[in-house]
N, C-alpha and C positions, 0 to 999 in steps of 0.2 A: 503492498500499501505506499503511495506516495504523496505527500501534501506538499504543493511545488506553490512557494510566494516570490513573486516577483516586485519589489519596492521598486520599482522604478523601473633585455631578452639575454635575461641569462641564461646561459648555456647551464643545464644540469648535468653538473659532472664534478668529480669528488677532489677539489681541489682542496689542497691541507696546507697549513702553517702551523708553526711552533708559538705557543701561547703562554699564560701565566700558570702557575701552582694552583692546586686546585684549594677552595675556600675553607676556611674556619666554620666551624659550627657557631651556629649563633639563635638567641631567641629574642624575636623582637614582638613584645607585645604593645598594640595599639591603642590610641587613646577610644575607649569605650562606651558609648551611651548605654546601650542595653547590658553591659556587663562584660568582664574581662574574656569569659570563656564564650562570648558570641561574635567578638569582632578581634582579638586577637590571632597572632600568626608564629608558626615556630620553623625555623629554617634549619634544617640538616646538611651537612656537606657529607657527599657518600661517595664510595669507590666501588665499583662491582667489574666482573670479567665481562667483556665484550667475547664477539667471535674471534677465534685464530690467535689465543693468548693476549689478547688486547685488553688494557684496564682503561675503565671509563670513569670519568668525574663528572659527579653531578650534583644537584641540589633537589632534596628533598623539602617542599613547602606544603606545611599542616595548616590547618585553621586549629587553633589553640582548643578549641573543643575537643577534638582528637584525644588529648589525655584524660577524658571522660567517657568517649565514646568512640568507635569506631566511624570512619568517612569513607566515603567513595573515594577514588583515584585515578588519575588521567597521566599517561606518558606524553609528552609533549616531543613530537619528532621534528625537528630543524629541516629547512630547506636547503636547496644546492650552494655550492660553494664553502667555503673556510667558516662557517658561520656556528657560534659558541652556544653553550647553553642560554643565553638572556636573547639569542636572537640576533648579534651583532656580526659582521663582517668587515673585516678589514677593506675590501673591495668598494664597500658603499663608503660613499662621503661624510655619512653623519650616523650616529646611533640610532638605532630601530627599535631595540629593546622588545621586539614583540612577544618572544617566549616568555620573558620574565614579567611582561604586563598581563598576559595569558594565565600565569601562575598567579599572580596576586588577584586577578578576576576570581579565577576559581575559588581561592582559598577564602575570599568574600562572602561565595555561593554556600562555604563548608564541604567543600570539593579539595583533597589534597592534591599533588601533583607531583612528578620528577620529571627533570629537565636534564639534558647532559650535553657536555662537549663533544662533539663529534671523534671520531677516531683521528689522529693528528692535528688534533685543537686542543687550546686552554690546556686543561689540567689533565687530560687523558693521553694514552701513549704516543708521542710524537711519531710523526711520521718516518717511516724506514727511509733512509739514505744508503743504497746499495746499488745492486745492479737493476737494471730496468724491470728483469723478471721480479725482483723481491718486492719494487714498488708497486708493479700491477698486482702482485697478490695482497698487498697490503690495503688496496680500496676497490676489491673486488664487490659486485651489486651483492652476493650472497653473505658478505662480512657486514654491509650496511644493514641488511635486513635481519642477520642475526643479531646486532647489535640493539634494534628494535626489541626482539623477542628477548634480550636480555635484561633490558631495561623495565619490562612489564615484570618479569620475574624478581628484579630487584624491589619493585615498586609493593607487589605483593608479599613481599617479607616481610615488612614492617608491618608490625602488630597493629599500629593505628590506621590500616587502610581495610577495610571491606574487600576480601580478595573476589566476593563475586558481583561486585559493583565498578569496573573498573572500564576504562575506555582509551582510544587509541588517537591523539589529535594531532594530523600530519599538517604541516603548511608546505605549501608548492610540493618540491619534490618529496619532502617527508611525508606528504599524503601518499605518495607512490609506494614509498617503504612500508607504510602501513597498512596497505592494500595487500602487498604481499607477504608482510608479517602474519597479520592476523590469522590465516588457516595454518601456520606454523604454530600457533601458540596451542595448546593440548590441556595443560592444567589451567585452570582457572581463567578461562577464554575470556576475551573482554567482552562486554557486553553490548558497547557502542562505540562508534567510528564518528569522527568529526574530519571531514576532506576540506580544509582551508585553502582555496586560491590555487587547487590542484587541479592540473589538466586533464581531460577525459581522453584526448585522442595521443596516439603513441608519439614519442620523444622525436623520433626523427620529423614528422609532420608540424609539431610543434617548432623546431629549431628552423625548419625550412620557411615557415611562415615568417618568423622573428627576422630572419637575416632578409627577406623578401622588401619586410617594411623598412629595416633600418640600414642596411648595408647590402644592395642588392648587387652591387658588382662581386660580391663575394659568393653570391649564390650557387655559380657553377662548380666552385672550389669545396664548397660545404657538400653539395650532393655528392660529389667524388670521395671525399673524406668518407661520408656516411655510408656509402657503398663497400669501400675499402672494409670498414670497422664491422660491416654486417656480416661481410666474407671471411675476414681473418681473424678479428677479436684484436686489432692490434691498431694503432696510429700509424700512417703511412709517413714517412722520414721524407726530410727534405722540403717540409710545408714553409710556405712565406709566412713570415712573423705574424700578420695578421690571424694567420689560420691557426698558427703555434698556441695563441693565447685561447681560441676559443677549445681548442684540443691537444690539452697534455699530455706528453707521450706517454705516462703510466696508465691512462684513461680508458686506453682500449678495450681490454677485458669488461671494465664496467659499463662502459656506454654499449659495449654489443649486446648485453643483457638488458640493459634499459631500451634500446629501441626496439627490441623484441616484445617488451612487457606492454601489454593492452589494458589499462586502467579500467575501461569500464566492461569488460569480459570478468576482469578479476572482482571489481563490485557486483556484477549480477550474480555471482557465485557465492557470495558471501551472505551469513544469516545472523549479522549485526544489525540492530537499527543504525541508520547513518543519517548524519548531517552533511549537505554538500552547501558552504556557503562561500560566495563569490563575491569581491568586490565590481561594480559597474564601471569604475575608471581603472581597472587593472590593464596596464599595458604589456605585462608577459602572458599571463594566460587569459585570452580576450573573450570575454561574454559576446555572444552565447556560442559563438562558434568552438571554442576551444572546451566549454562546460558542458554544452548540451548532449555528447554521450554519456555522461555519468548520472544527468538527469534522465535519460531514455533507459538506461541500466537501472536505476531505482525502479523505474514503472513495471520491470520484468518480475520484480520480484515481489516475493509476499510478506514479508516483514517491512516494517515501518521505515520511513526514510521521507525525507523533507530537503527542498532545495531551496535555497533563496540568493537573490542577488540583491545588492544594495546601491542604489547610485552614488556617486562621487565617493567611493572608497576605493581604495588602492589594492596594489598586490600585498602589501603590508597590512591589510584593513585598516587603515587609517584614512582620515578624512583628506578629501584634494579639495583645497579652497580655490586653484586657478588652473587654466589649462596645462600650461607647464611643469606644475606641481607633481614631485614624484611620488608623494606620500609617503617618507620614510620616517618621519618625527611626529610627536604628539603622541596622546593616548589613542587608545584603540577606539573607532568610531563608535558613537554610543548606539546605534542599531545593530552594528556587529556585536556589540558586548553584551547587548540585553538579549538579543537571540541566543549565542552562546552560554550565557548563564542559564536561561531559560530551559532552553534545549536540553542542556546535561544535566541541569535539575531534577528534572523530568525522567531524564532516562535513566540515570542512574540511583534516583530515589533521595537526593541528599536533603 
């Protein structure tokens, strides 16, 4: 069953960078009008084993009331590039803080969350610096999917979390990883799935459209590289600099699997309740062209689903205030925040 509400380029590849060490544990009670246990939060630094002998560093943010009773929990899965647990990326010109803001929004609703630095980023295991084969192996698609599975296992390991009331919330490419990870979680399987600014078309189609809009002179070269990746699983050598930026040498195996992944088909086969939330001013995942396949997939299922496209909201779920505004900064758009809070509260019984 689907209830659809209509309120109105960057490459998805595993860039990696070194970052800061994991954060210390902290408890941050907030001023409370209704009482301490209604509005405080507790923040815990965690480390857990990811896929392939990698250690992942993250933050568990809990409403203070979790000290009295268990609460639902959500794993927040970052988008493409060297994105840290807060949703920030050194390739972006400004701080975005999307994942941090999502965690705080959920805590206000009585829902705990786990967000983590991707492999190679921040406090997680640094990127392998060795042979090309070693670097390719570190950033395979299966490892990134396995990291989501491991993060969910870490979430439900904590006594404060209701293991039977969890969700995966993926942003952009993170939504694709959540779609791939959900069927691999057998114990304490997630009850719900949120796909935020997640493409419904295969990656190759999305990238070709992005290049045609922003750099049409590169279209032929991009098509050549995509064909080579699909056939060999490796990035061709001797690329011009403008294509090397788009296609890091170590990203071949990851991109081969990403190109083959069909988000709409994956969603159609899942039995979790699902929310598809999209910004109407998203320049990377374009409504409705890129999102419609997910909406169609929701309609083919027998479990509950909802899709919402919110006008004047960016790829990062921020308000866009003028035509050239990229929508990086500021709080989550009120309409997006309200929908996420209300939907997850209902889906998880918070």
